[in-house]
C-alpha positions, 0 to 999 in steps of 0.5 A: 490119402483119405481112405474110402471108409466112414465112422459110425454114421451121424444121421443126415450127414452120412450120405454127404460124407460118403459121397465126398470120400468116394470122390477123394478116393477116385482122385488119389488113383493108385497110391501105395497105401493098402487098406486094413481088413477088419479084425473083428466082425461088427455091425453098426446101423442107423435107422431114422425112418418114417413109414408112409401113411397107411403102411402096416408094420406088424407088431413084434408079438404077432410075428414072434408068436403067430408066424408059422412059415415064411416064403418071401420069394413066393410072397406067402406067409402062414400065421396061427389062426389067432393072429387077429392083426392079420385078419384086419388087413385088407387087399391092397394094404402095404405090410411089413413083416419085420425080419421076413419081408414086405409086400402088398396084400393080395389075399388072406384066407384060412387053410388047415387051421392057419391064416395064409397071407399072400403078398404081391411085390412092393418097393421100398418107396411104397413103405418109406416116407422120409428118413435115413437108413445106413449100415456099416458091416465089418466082416472078419472071417475068423469070427463071422457066422458063415452059412452057405446057400444053394442058389435054387435055379440058374439057367443052363446049370445042371447036376448040382451037388453041394457037399459041406465040411459037416453033414447038413442035417447036423446044422439044422436046429442044433448048436453046432457051428455052421460049416467053414467049407463047402464044395459044389460041382455042376455042369454048364454048357458042356463044361464040368465045374468044381468050386471049393470055398473055405474060411480059414486063416482070416481069409476066404479061400476059393478054388475053381476047376473046369473041364470040357470034353469033346462030344465025339471024343473021350479026351478032355480038350480044355481045362481052366483053373482059378484059385486064391483068397480074399480078406475080410471087408467093410460094407458101407451103405446108406439110403435117404428118402424125402416125401416118399422118394429116394434122394441118395443111395450109396454102397461101398466095399472097403479094406478088401485084399485078395489074390487070384491065380488063373490058368488054362490049357485048350486045343482044337481037334480035327473034329472039334472046335472050341468057340462057345463063350460061357458065363459060369454061374456058381450055384452057391453063395454066402448070405449075410442077413442085415436088419433094415429100417422098420424091420425090413430084412436086407441080404448081402450075398457074396458070390462067385462067377466067371466067364470063358471066351475061347476062339479055337476054330483055326486048324491046329489052334491051341492055347495055354496061359498062367497069370497071378494077381494080388491087390488091395482096394476100396470100391463103391458108388453114390447116386442121387436122383439124376447122376452118380459118382463112382469111387474107390481105388486100386491101392496096391497091386501086382500082376504078371504071368507065372508060366508059359502063356502062348496061343498058336494056330494056322490062323487067328486064335485066342482064349480068355478066362475071367473070374468074379470073386468076390461079387457082392449083391445087395437086396431085400431078402427074398427078392432079386438084388438091386445093386452089386459090386464085384472084382474081376480078373480076366486073363487072355492070350491071342495069336494072329499070324500076320500076312505071309505074302506081303509081310507088311503085318507081322505075327502077333503073340499078345497076352493080357490080364485086366483087374477091375472093380465093377458096380451096377444097379437096377433100382426099381426096388428102391423107387427109381423105376427103370434106372439101370446102369453099370460102372467100372469103378477102377481098373488096371491092365498088364499086356505082354508081347512076344520079345516084348515088342508090341504089335498091332493089326495095322502093321505099325 
């Protein structure tokens, strides 16, 4: 079966080649042909792009010798007072600061002996007239330069503390290698979480634990845990513009292998139910800065996220579960002006319970835990991402007591794990305003029942 991967891009043909491979991989389904993870880190790019008339791409010397500070998230750049190229800009001009950002000039003024350039947001179609930009980034965890970046603000996430495997101060302005491991602790929706990430043995390992304590009681009433690893990967992306309008965009993650184990225990007390669903936003990421056309910097961020979906309201309800998943896969999508094609495949997988997975109670009860790892987000550096691809494992257990008086619906003990790749995009940044969607790229679910007898709410 052809794998979802391409060689070094060949100018205008790369988008059509990638689209064809995406379709082929989808048709192949779940073949037992595992992709090979990269053994060395390597980046290949093709930029054959013409800027729009009037776009100002700053000279390399202006940036190298004149740029003092850059805050792309806030649209502020400070230059030496001798940077004459900055003085020639006018409000409303579209400008690219190679290696740092882009935007529309809002204001230029002098402050404390420096030239301050403030930019409003601009999209890629404000900059690019015609041409192709394509990337292939092979990442191997043994030799890639790893850094960790704390995410500045996430709604509901508090008490964030990040600890690296070497002091942060030794990393700044020194030749010391970046840390291979980081641990972040934080609180969210009453839960206390600890996440550890570490690159070793050609893999990126992760470990997540979470605890929930009753507000009126000292005891811990729920715990969740997830751990595992992912291999290196190949990230392939391309975008094509014609007459200032995007015509085709594609994105894929190839050669990904991984393993995830999920477990939980939870119980309702006489005074405390557990019913609040929680989206777990891990406030740390691994960013990969990738050069783009005309010097526009792109950022591919590797993140982790999760969700907890409890339903322990019934008297004496409790739940516990333990699952393990291993997989190898390719996943991606290709879009044109009117439609999209999803692709990839789950090429090999094993899914099963590794311990008792049971929910009980004097009424319906359930508990679910999901982990997104890895989650890849692509965007222009300093701006919100415009596309993502993620692999999620979601495990759950549910109990329904059936009908006791008529006995026409028997009790049901059901557990399941769903393994899926999901891709999504919000494409205002690339020039397709208002185009937002999410696709399931592939999925597989394994269900288990008490006594291996499927049950339904209809009693059949």
